[in-house]
Biopython code that builds the backbone (N, CA, C, O; Angstrom):
import numpy as np
from Bio.PDB.StructureBuilder import StructureBuilder

atoms = [
    (1, "MET", "N", (68.798, 116.360, 128.730)),
    (1, "MET", "CA", (70.187, 115.692, 128.591)),
    (1, "MET", "C", (70.168, 114.941, 127.233)),
    (1, "MET", "O", (71.176, 114.972, 126.528)),
    (2, "GLN", "N", (69.163, 114.332, 126.877)),
    (2, "GLN", "CA", (69.210, 113.955, 125.381)),
    (2, "GLN", "C", (69.212, 114.792, 124.148)),
    (2, "GLN", "O", (69.646, 114.441, 123.050)),
    (3, "GLY", "N", (68.692, 115.908, 124.447)),
    (3, "GLY", "CA", (68.674, 117.212, 123.633)),
    (3, "GLY", "C", (70.166, 117.655, 123.461)),
    (3, "GLY", "O", (70.661, 117.878, 122.356)),
    (4, "LEU", "N", (70.880, 117.771, 124.720)),
    (4, "LEU", "CA", (72.142, 118.151, 124.667)),
    (4, "LEU", "C", (73.075, 117.223, 123.937)),
    (4, "LEU", "O", (73.819, 117.743, 123.104)),
    (5, "ALA", "N", (73.143, 115.909, 124.132)),
    (5, "ALA", "CA", (73.600, 114.907, 123.305)),
    (5, "ALA", "C", (73.383, 114.979, 121.677)),
    (5, "ALA", "O", (74.212, 114.791, 120.787)),
    (6, "ALA", "N", (71.993, 115.314, 121.588)),
    (6, "ALA", "CA", (71.677, 115.434, 119.893)),
    (6, "ALA", "C", (72.387, 116.587, 119.415)),
    (6, "ALA", "O", (72.832, 116.575, 118.268)),
    (7, "LEU", "N", (72.544, 117.588, 120.168)),
    (7, "LEU", "CA", (73.260, 118.816, 119.802)),
    (7, "LEU", "C", (74.985, 118.747, 119.674)),
    (7, "LEU", "O", (75.693, 119.430, 118.933)),
    (8, "LEU", "N", (75.328, 117.882, 120.472)),
    (8, "LEU", "CA", (76.891, 117.813, 120.460)),
    (8, "LEU", "C", (77.425, 116.573, 119.635)),
    (8, "LEU", "O", (78.596, 116.507, 119.261)),
    (9, "PHE", "N", (76.594, 115.713, 119.410)),
    (9, "PHE", "CA", (76.956, 114.386, 118.553)),
    (9, "PHE", "C", (77.348, 115.017, 117.194)),
    (9, "PHE", "O", (78.550, 114.837, 116.997)),
    (10, "PRO", "N", (76.749, 115.689, 116.196)),
    (10, "PRO", "CA", (77.280, 115.967, 114.906)),
    (10, "PRO", "C", (78.771, 116.673, 115.138)),
    (10, "PRO", "O", (79.779, 116.160, 114.653)),
    (11, "PRO", "N", (78.815, 117.856, 115.896)),
    (11, "PRO", "CA", (80.178, 118.394, 115.844)),
    (11, "PRO", "C", (81.367, 117.579, 116.274)),
    (11, "PRO", "O", (82.495, 117.696, 115.796)),
    (12, "VAL", "N", (80.960, 116.635, 117.344)),
    (12, "VAL", "CA", (81.989, 115.640, 117.842)),
    (12, "VAL", "C", (82.303, 114.682, 116.593)),
    (12, "VAL", "O", (83.471, 114.435, 116.291)),
    (13, "LEU", "N", (81.300, 114.192, 115.931)),
    (13, "LEU", "CA", (81.539, 113.238, 114.734)),
    (13, "LEU", "C", (82.452, 114.039, 113.708)),
    (13, "LEU", "O", (83.474, 113.509, 113.271)),
    (14, "MET", "N", (82.104, 115.217, 113.359)),
    (14, "MET", "CA", (82.958, 115.962, 112.475)),
    (14, "MET", "C", (84.244, 116.289, 112.821)),
    (14, "MET", "O", (85.108, 116.252, 111.944)),
    (15, "PHE", "N", (84.540, 116.620, 114.008)),
    (15, "PHE", "CA", (86.195, 116.587, 114.381)),
    (15, "PHE", "C", (86.755, 115.322, 114.505)),
    (15, "PHE", "O", (87.974, 115.241, 114.358)),
    (16, "PHE", "N", (86.101, 114.295, 114.751)),
    (16, "PHE", "CA", (86.519, 113.056, 114.572)),
    (16, "PHE", "C", (86.835, 112.651, 113.207)),
    (16, "PHE", "O", (87.714, 111.814, 113.000)),
    (17, "ALA", "N", (86.149, 113.214, 112.228)),
    (17, "ALA", "CA", (86.299, 112.735, 110.912)),
    (17, "ALA", "C", (87.492, 113.354, 110.404)),
    (17, "ALA", "O", (88.371, 112.768, 109.771)),
    (18, "LEU", "N", (87.471, 114.809, 110.776)),
    (18, "LEU", "CA", (88.750, 115.505, 110.427)),
    (18, "LEU", "C", (90.041, 115.006, 111.059)),
    (18, "LEU", "O", (91.114, 115.129, 110.469)),
    (19, "ALA", "N", (89.950, 114.515, 112.109)),
    (19, "ALA", "CA", (91.190, 114.179, 112.746)),
    (19, "ALA", "C", (91.689, 112.804, 112.032)),
    (19, "ALA", "O", (92.892, 112.620, 111.847)),
    (20, "MET", "N", (90.783, 111.914, 111.667)),
    (20, "MET", "CA", (91.053, 110.589, 111.083)),
    (20, "MET", "C", (91.504, 111.118, 109.485)),
    (20, "MET", "O", (92.302, 110.359, 108.937)),
    (21, "GLU", "N", (91.166, 112.089, 108.845)),
    (21, "GLU", "CA", (91.514, 112.423, 107.617)),
    (21, "GLU", "C", (93.060, 112.834, 107.625)),
    (21, "GLU", "O", (93.852, 112.519, 106.736)),
    (22, "ARG", "N", (93.411, 113.687, 108.919)),
    (22, "ARG", "CA", (94.938, 114.099, 108.915)),
    (22, "ARG", "C", (95.731, 112.673, 109.225)),
    (22, "ARG", "O", (96.850, 112.474, 108.751)),
    (23, "VAL", "N", (95.127, 111.802, 109.970)),
    (23, "VAL", "CA", (95.976, 110.633, 110.034)),
    (23, "VAL", "C", (96.295, 109.904, 108.913)),
    (23, "VAL", "O", (97.415, 109.432, 108.717)),
    (24, "GLN", "N", (95.122, 109.766, 107.984)),
    (24, "GLN", "CA", (95.039, 109.091, 106.916)),
    (24, "GLN", "C", (95.927, 109.762, 105.995)),
    (24, "GLN", "O", (96.288, 109.112, 105.013)),
    (25, "THR", "N", (96.407, 111.126, 106.156)),
    (25, "THR", "CA", (97.150, 111.805, 105.031)),
    (25, "THR", "C", (98.507, 111.463, 105.567)),
    (25, "THR", "O", (99.319, 111.202, 104.679)),
    (26, "GLY", "N", (98.967, 111.397, 106.817)),
    (26, "GLY", "CA", (100.348, 111.148, 107.274)),
    (26, "GLY", "C", (100.582, 109.669, 106.751)),
    (26, "GLY", "O", (101.652, 109.441, 106.187)),
    (27, "LEU", "N", (99.567, 108.550, 106.914)),
    (27, "LEU", "CA", (99.977, 107.277, 106.497)),
    (27, "LEU", "C", (99.970, 107.252, 105.056)),
    (27, "LEU", "O", (100.692, 106.339, 104.656)),
    (28, "ASP", "N", (99.456, 107.876, 104.165)),
    (28, "ASP", "CA", (99.580, 107.921, 102.779)),
    (28, "ASP", "C", (101.079, 108.538, 102.250)),
    (28, "ASP", "O", (101.635, 108.162, 101.218)),
    (29, "ARG", "N", (101.556, 109.463, 103.089)),
    (29, "ARG", "CA", (102.810, 110.015, 102.864)),
    (29, "ARG", "C", (103.896, 108.808, 103.120)),
    (29, "ARG", "O", (104.859, 108.672, 102.365)),
    (30, "LEU", "N", (103.714, 108.112, 104.020)),
    (30, "LEU", "CA", (104.613, 107.074, 104.583)),
    (30, "LEU", "C", (104.573, 105.723, 103.510)),
    (30, "LEU", "O", (105.492, 104.914, 103.377)),
    (31, "SER", "N", (103.350, 105.706, 102.835)),
    (31, "SER", "CA", (103.363, 104.250, 102.039)),
    (31, "SER", "C", (104.202, 104.343, 100.868)),
    (31, "SER", "O", (104.707, 105.369, 100.412)),
    (32, "VAL", "N", (104.303, 103.073, 100.396)),
    (32, "VAL", "CA", (105.369, 102.993, 99.104)),
    (32, "VAL", "C", (104.532, 102.411, 98.195)),
    (32, "VAL", "O", (103.720, 101.562, 98.563)),
    (33, "GLY", "N", (104.634, 102.792, 96.932)),
    (33, "GLY", "CA", (104.010, 102.450, 95.814)),
    (33, "GLY", "C", (104.675, 101.248, 95.241)),
    (33, "GLY", "O", (105.711, 100.817, 95.747)),
    (34, "ARG", "N", (104.056, 100.624, 94.085)),
    (34, "ARG", "CA", (104.603, 99.399, 93.354)),
    (34, "ARG", "C", (105.783, 99.748, 92.699)),
    (34, "ARG", "O", (106.651, 98.880, 92.604)),
    (35, "ALA", "N", (106.006, 100.999, 92.169)),
    (35, "ALA", "CA", (106.851, 101.383, 91.138)),
    (35, "ALA", "C", (108.036, 101.417, 92.168)),
    (35, "ALA", "O", (109.055, 100.842, 91.785)),
    (36, "HIS", "N", (108.073, 102.015, 93.454)),
    (36, "HIS", "CA", (109.043, 101.982, 94.401)),
    (36, "HIS", "C", (109.534, 100.509, 94.648)),
    (36, "HIS", "O", (110.720, 100.228, 94.479)),
    (37, "VAL", "N", (108.697, 99.654, 95.013)),
    (37, "VAL", "CA", (108.997, 98.281, 95.407)),
    (37, "VAL", "C", (109.926, 97.606, 94.128)),
    (37, "VAL", "O", (111.031, 97.089, 94.290)),
    (38, "GLU", "N", (109.283, 97.726, 92.959)),
    (38, "GLU", "CA", (110.001, 97.243, 91.708)),
    (38, "GLU", "C", (111.383, 97.680, 91.522)),
    (38, "GLU", "O", (112.255, 96.855, 91.248)),
    (39, "GLU", "N", (111.667, 99.067, 91.669)),
    (39, "GLU", "CA", (113.021, 99.753, 91.655)),
    (39, "GLU", "C", (113.909, 99.291, 92.675)),
    (39, "GLU", "O", (115.087, 99.037, 92.420)),
    (40, "PHE", "N", (113.355, 99.151, 93.951)),
    (40, "PHE", "CA", (114.207, 98.514, 94.892)),
    (40, "PHE", "C", (114.560, 97.005, 94.725)),
    (40, "PHE", "O", (115.691, 96.590, 94.978)),
    (41, "LEU", "N", (113.603, 96.241, 94.313)),
    (41, "LEU", "CA", (114.187, 94.956, 94.055)),
    (41, "LEU", "C", (115.059, 94.688, 92.834)),
    (41, "LEU", "O", (115.756, 93.675, 92.771)),
    (42, "GLU", "N", (115.016, 95.612, 91.851)),
    (42, "GLU", "CA", (115.730, 95.563, 90.836)),
    (42, "GLU", "C", (117.165, 95.874, 91.051)),
    (42, "GLU", "O", (118.002, 95.235, 90.414)),
    (43, "THR", "N", (117.574, 96.911, 91.993)),
    (43, "THR", "CA", (118.923, 97.422, 92.207)),
    (43, "THR", "C", (119.403, 96.973, 93.511)),
    (43, "THR", "O", (120.568, 97.307, 93.730)),
    (44, "ALA", "N", (118.861, 96.345, 94.386)),
    (44, "ALA", "CA", (119.016, 96.107, 95.845)),
    (44, "ALA", "C", (120.232, 95.088, 95.786)),
    (44, "ALA", "O", (120.307, 94.222, 94.914)),
    (45, "ASP", "N", (121.142, 95.258, 96.749)),
    (45, "ASP", "CA", (122.169, 94.348, 97.030)),
    (45, "ASP", "C", (122.024, 93.844, 98.625)),
    (45, "ASP", "O", (121.061, 94.104, 99.347)),
    (46, "GLU", "N", (123.071, 93.153, 98.962)),
    (46, "GLU", "CA", (123.152, 92.792, 100.486)),
    (46, "GLU", "C", (122.887, 93.873, 101.547)),
    (46, "GLU", "O", (122.170, 93.706, 102.534)),
    (47, "THR", "N", (123.473, 94.875, 101.267)),
    (47, "THR", "CA", (123.430, 95.835, 102.010)),
    (47, "THR", "C", (121.998, 96.510, 102.272)),
    (47, "THR", "O", (121.527, 96.729, 103.389)),
    (48, "ASP", "N", (121.381, 96.804, 101.026)),
    (48, "ASP", "CA", (119.990, 97.076, 100.983)),
    (48, "ASP", "C", (119.179, 96.334, 101.553)),
    (48, "ASP", "O", (118.278, 96.863, 102.205)),
    (49, "VAL", "N", (119.262, 95.012, 101.476)),
    (49, "VAL", "CA", (118.294, 94.067, 101.926)),
    (49, "VAL", "C", (118.367, 94.072, 103.580)),
    (49, "VAL", "O", (117.357, 93.962, 104.275)),
    (50, "GLY", "N", (119.519, 94.196, 104.038)),
    (50, "GLY", "CA", (119.879, 94.385, 105.373)),
    (50, "GLY", "C", (119.044, 95.618, 106.072)),
    (50, "GLY", "O", (118.434, 95.495, 107.134)),
    (51, "ASN", "N", (119.120, 96.833, 105.294)),
    (51, "ASN", "CA", (118.506, 98.016, 105.623)),
    (51, "ASN", "C", (116.954, 97.881, 105.539)),
    (51, "ASN", "O", (116.249, 98.525, 106.316)),
    (52, "LEU", "N", (116.511, 97.192, 104.764)),
    (52, "LEU", "CA", (115.101, 96.761, 104.428)),
    (52, "LEU", "C", (114.466, 95.966, 105.728)),
    (52, "LEU", "O", (113.397, 96.300, 106.237)),
    (53, "ALA", "N", (115.089, 95.122, 106.086)),
    (53, "ALA", "CA", (114.887, 94.275, 107.407)),
    (53, "ALA", "C", (114.995, 95.070, 108.666)),
    (53, "ALA", "O", (114.266, 94.872, 109.638)),
    (54, "LYS", "N", (115.965, 96.007, 108.613)),
    (54, "LYS", "CA", (116.107, 96.838, 110.035)),
    (54, "LYS", "C", (115.340, 97.995, 109.963)),
    (54, "LYS", "O", (114.752, 98.235, 111.017)),
    (55, "ASP", "N", (115.106, 98.994, 108.833)),
    (55, "ASP", "CA", (114.517, 100.103, 108.766)),
    (55, "ASP", "C", (113.039, 100.039, 108.146)),
    (55, "ASP", "O", (112.115, 100.762, 108.520)),
    (56, "GLY", "N", (112.966, 99.196, 107.276)),
    (56, "GLY", "CA", (111.608, 99.338, 106.419)),
    (56, "GLY", "C", (111.942, 99.832, 105.152)),
    (56, "GLY", "O", (113.028, 100.382, 104.964)),
    (57, "LEU", "N", (111.093, 99.685, 104.247)),
    (57, "LEU", "CA", (111.288, 100.062, 102.581)),
    (57, "LEU", "C", (111.467, 101.566, 102.648)),
    (57, "LEU", "O", (112.366, 102.038, 101.952)),
    (58, "PRO", "N", (110.860, 102.243, 103.264)),
    (58, "PRO", "CA", (111.103, 103.709, 102.681)),
    (58, "PRO", "C", (112.559, 104.248, 103.226)),
    (58, "PRO", "O", (113.150, 105.045, 102.498)),
    (59, "ALA", "N", (113.064, 103.922, 104.258)),
    (59, "ALA", "CA", (114.423, 104.163, 104.717)),
    (59, "ALA", "C", (115.153, 103.711, 103.785)),
    (59, "ALA", "O", (115.851, 104.518, 103.170)),
    (60, "ALA", "N", (115.187, 102.299, 103.432)),
    (60, "ALA", "CA", (116.187, 101.566, 102.747)),
    (60, "ALA", "C", (116.169, 102.110, 101.335)),
    (60, "ALA", "O", (117.211, 102.173, 100.682)),
    (61, "LEU", "N", (114.962, 102.517, 100.837)),
    (61, "LEU", "CA", (114.982, 102.942, 99.329)),
    (61, "LEU", "C", (115.849, 104.315, 99.402)),
    (61, "LEU", "O", (116.742, 104.566, 98.592)),
    (62, "ASP", "N", (115.514, 105.089, 100.365)),
    (62, "ASP", "CA", (116.219, 106.481, 100.364)),
    (62, "ASP", "C", (117.578, 106.181, 100.517)),
    (62, "ASP", "O", (118.285, 106.838, 99.754)),
    (63, "GLU", "N", (118.188, 105.395, 101.262)),
    (63, "GLU", "CA", (119.513, 105.130, 101.300)),
    (63, "GLU", "C", (120.270, 104.582, 99.968)),
    (63, "GLU", "O", (121.283, 105.107, 99.506)),
    (64, "LEU", "N", (119.639, 103.481, 99.445)),
    (64, "LEU", "CA", (119.928, 103.201, 98.058)),
    (64, "LEU", "C", (119.907, 104.433, 97.104)),
    (64, "LEU", "O", (120.920, 104.544, 96.414)),
    (65, "ARG", "N", (118.951, 105.368, 96.940)),
    (65, "ARG", "CA", (119.041, 106.499, 96.067)),
    (65, "ARG", "C", (120.170, 107.268, 96.441)),
    (65, "ARG", "O", (120.853, 107.818, 95.577)),
    (66, "GLN", "N", (120.462, 107.369, 97.792)),
    (66, "GLN", "CA", (121.533, 108.419, 98.143)),
    (66, "GLN", "C", (122.831, 107.655, 97.782)),
    (66, "GLN", "O", (123.709, 108.411, 97.368)),
    (67, "ARG", "N", (123.145, 106.456, 97.831)),
    (67, "ARG", "CA", (124.199, 105.839, 97.543)),
    (67, "ARG", "C", (124.491, 105.984, 95.961)),
    (67, "ARG", "O", (125.572, 106.274, 95.448)),
    (68, "ARG", "N", (123.319, 105.725, 95.337)),
    (68, "ARG", "CA", (123.526, 105.783, 93.752)),
    (68, "ARG", "C", (123.826, 107.238, 93.405)),
    (68, "ARG", "O", (124.547, 107.495, 92.441)),
    (69, "SER", "N", (123.317, 108.151, 94.128)),
    (69, "SER", "CA", (123.798, 109.561, 93.851)),
    (69, "SER", "C", (125.178, 109.648, 94.157)),
    (69, "SER", "O", (125.839, 110.223, 93.293)),
    (70, "ASN", "N", (125.765, 109.257, 95.097)),
    (70, "ASN", "CA", (127.175, 109.220, 95.378)),
    (70, "ASN", "C", (128.229, 108.512, 94.690)),
    (70, "ASN", "O", (129.423, 108.489, 94.989)),
    (71, "ASP", "N", (127.555, 107.851, 93.589)),
    (71, "ASP", "CA", (128.518, 106.937, 92.807)),
    (71, "ASP", "C", (129.803, 107.693, 92.302)),
    (71, "ASP", "O", (129.692, 108.848, 91.889)),
    (72, "VAL", "N", (130.920, 107.108, 92.328)),
    (72, "VAL", "CA", (132.238, 107.561, 91.928)),
    (72, "VAL", "C", (132.715, 106.729, 91.227)),
    (72, "VAL", "O", (132.901, 105.591, 91.656)),
    (73, "GLY", "N", (133.069, 107.131, 89.823)),
    (73, "GLY", "CA", (133.581, 106.138, 88.680)),
    (73, "GLY", "C", (132.789, 104.761, 88.577)),
    (73, "GLY", "O", (133.363, 103.760, 88.148)),
    (74, "GLY", "N", (131.831, 104.739, 88.867)),
    (74, "GLY", "CA", (130.915, 103.603, 88.570)),
    (74, "GLY", "C", (130.790, 102.581, 89.756)),
    (74, "GLY", "O", (130.023, 101.619, 89.775)),
    (75, "GLU", "N", (131.679, 102.953, 90.752)),
    (75, "GLU", "CA", (131.680, 102.101, 91.990)),
    (75, "GLU", "C", (130.889, 102.686, 93.123)),
    (75, "GLU", "O", (131.360, 103.797, 93.366)),
    (76, "PRO", "N", (129.864, 102.401, 93.935)),
    (76, "PRO", "CA", (129.282, 103.065, 95.006)),
    (76, "PRO", "C", (130.109, 103.281, 96.157)),
    (76, "PRO", "O", (131.019, 102.564, 96.575)),
    (77, "VAL", "N", (129.563, 104.641, 96.732)),
    (77, "VAL", "CA", (130.558, 104.910, 97.934)),
    (77, "VAL", "C", (129.628, 104.418, 99.020)),
    (77, "VAL", "O", (128.534, 104.957, 99.184)),
    (78, "LEU", "N", (130.068, 103.333, 99.817)),
    (78, "LEU", "CA", (129.233, 102.542, 100.924)),
    (78, "LEU", "C", (129.693, 103.287, 102.179)),
    (78, "LEU", "O", (130.805, 103.810, 102.259)),
    (79, "PRO", "N", (128.656, 103.311, 103.288)),
    (79, "PRO", "CA", (129.013, 104.003, 104.353)),
    (79, "PRO", "C", (130.108, 103.181, 105.092)),
    (79, "PRO", "O", (130.436, 102.035, 104.785)),
    (80, "ALA", "N", (130.617, 103.904, 106.082)),
    (80, "ALA", "CA", (132.113, 103.246, 106.632)),
    (80, "ALA", "C", (131.755, 102.127, 107.524)),
    (80, "ALA", "O", (132.750, 101.446, 107.773)),
    (81, "ASP", "N", (130.588, 101.665, 108.140)),
    (81, "ASP", "CA", (130.337, 100.747, 108.809)),
    (81, "ASP", "C", (129.995, 99.380, 107.877)),
    (81, "ASP", "O", (130.225, 98.260, 108.332)),
    (82, "SER", "N", (129.531, 99.541, 106.784)),
    (82, "SER", "CA", (129.570, 98.328, 105.755)),
    (82, "SER", "C", (130.778, 97.730, 105.313)),
    (82, "SER", "O", (130.765, 96.615, 104.791)),
    (83, "ASP", "N", (131.965, 98.470, 105.502)),
    (83, "ASP", "CA", (133.378, 97.893, 105.279)),
    (83, "ASP", "C", (133.625, 97.043, 106.298)),
    (83, "ASP", "O", (134.126, 95.949, 106.036)),
    (84, "ALA", "N", (133.296, 97.422, 107.724)),
    (84, "ALA", "CA", (133.603, 96.586, 108.831)),
    (84, "ALA", "C", (132.665, 95.316, 108.706)),
    (84, "ALA", "O", (133.123, 94.228, 109.055)),
    (85, "ARG", "N", (131.414, 95.404, 108.239)),
    (85, "ARG", "CA", (130.511, 94.295, 108.090)),
    (85, "ARG", "C", (131.160, 93.366, 107.028)),
    (85, "ARG", "O", (131.258, 92.168, 107.293)),
    (86, "THR", "N", (131.642, 93.886, 105.749)),
    (86, "THR", "CA", (132.159, 93.067, 104.970)),
    (86, "THR", "C", (133.476, 92.362, 105.396)),
    (86, "THR", "O", (133.732, 91.231, 104.983)),
    (87, "ARG", "N", (134.257, 92.998, 106.174)),
    (87, "ARG", "CA", (135.526, 92.257, 106.675)),
    (87, "ARG", "C", (135.306, 91.270, 107.547)),
    (87, "ARG", "O", (136.055, 90.298, 107.648)),
    (88, "ALA", "N", (134.085, 91.479, 108.355)),
    (88, "ALA", "CA", (133.893, 90.537, 109.480)),
    (88, "ALA", "C", (133.252, 89.109, 108.911)),
    (88, "ALA", "O", (133.481, 88.045, 109.487)),
    (89, "SER", "N", (132.511, 89.193, 107.843)),
    (89, "SER", "CA", (132.041, 87.956, 107.021)),
    (89, "SER", "C", (133.119, 87.096, 106.370)),
    (89, "SER", "O", (132.803, 86.107, 105.709)),
]
sb = StructureBuilder()
sb.init_structure("model")
sb.init_model(0)
sb.init_chain("A")
sb.init_seg("    ")
for serial, (resi, resn, name, xyz) in enumerate(atoms, 1):
    if name == "N":
        sb.init_residue(resn, " ", resi, " ")
    sb.init_atom(name, np.array(xyz, "f"), 0.0, 1.0, " ", f" {name:<3s}", serial, name[0])
structure = sb.get_structure()
């Protein structure tokens, strides 16, 4: 029985290490670097801060970039629900 455990332990350990590497790769893709945080803080407004609190930095940064790419005549195009929030306050 001990011989079987000695033979099975290295392959099981190797498969575990490979699985953890895949998990780490997924986490690295979701992580945000210092440059992304600085970019967000320099250009964020009230809507962006609300998105940050609700969805997290990667989603808020994506929406900020999307709104910036949709700029029309220097004025950002806001989502439809942001107009309702502005009128309610």
